[in-house]
Structures are given as structure tokens and as C-alpha cells.
N, C-alpha and C positions, 0 to 999 in steps of 0.2 A: 631186607633179606642182605648178609655179606655177600661179596662178591670174591671170584678165585683172583688167586696170582696174576693168572694169567691175562684175565678181562683186566684187569687194575695196571697191565704192561703197556697196556694199549692207550692210554690216557694220559695228559702233560703231565708234569713232574710234581706240581702242588699236589693235584686231585690224586696222583698214583700215592705219595707221599701219606696223603692225611687217609686214603681209602685202606694204605697199610697200618696204619695207627687203629682204625677202624677193626680191623680183622683181631685185634688183640686185646682191645676192650671185653672185658667179661661181659656177659650177659647179665643185664641190669643196672650198668656201673655206667659212669658219662665219660669215665674219665681213665686213662691206661694203668694200670699198677706198675711201680716202679719195677718189679719182680720181671715182669714182660719186656720190658725195653730192650734188651738184649736181643732178643728173638723178633723182636718188630724192626728193630735198626738192620738187622742181616736179611730180613724178607725184601726190604725196602733198596736193600742193594748195599748198605753199608759191611763193613766188615769188623768194628768194633774189639780191642780185645777186652779181656775182664776188668783191666784195673781203667782203661779207657771207661766203661760202661758204668762202674763204681763211683767214677769223677763226675760222668755226667747224672747220675742218679743224687749224689751229694748235692749238684748244683741245679738242676730242675726241681727239685722235690723238696726244697727248700721251707714252704710254706703248705704244700699240698698234702701231707700226711700219707705218704706212700702213693702218692697217684701223680701222674705228669698229663697235663692238659694237653690239647692238639697243639696250642701254638707253641708251648714249650718244646712240643717233640719235634715240630719243623723246624724249630731253632737248632735242635741237636742234630736233626737230621742233615742240614746246611754245613754243620761245622766242617773244616777243613782242617785237615791233618797237617801238621810243618810238616 
């Protein structure tokens, strides 16, 4: 059962980020589709530009054929803008 954004906000950061990730993983899949990365990051509190999302997808999606695994999503979430 997927949790609501409100329930996720009460958890620690790592748990929050991974639960937001899970909200955007489509049913029957194990990883996040690259096309959902921007929505997932914004729901987790980030505000990336379209260009930043494009760069993140290129970085994170190197060997995943359109998917981003949870560990890579966490890395992208923790990247700080200069």
C-alpha cells in the first residue's frame, strides 16, 4: 500500500525520500521511470529545472535503460546546487 505525502513528511529524510520514490514507481515495476524523475524530486522537496532534470537523467540512467534505481535516486536527491 502506497503512503500519502502527508504520512511521508513525518519520517526521517532517508525514509521520506525512498517513500516518495516508491510513490512514483509505476505498478508492476521495481524502478522509477526516468520520465517521472522531476515529479518525484519535486514531491520530495526539490525544485530542479528542466535542464537539471535532463542532466540527472543522463547521469543516473547510464545503464538502466529508462529506469532509475532507489540508490541512484537518493544520490540525485542529495546533490546540492552550487
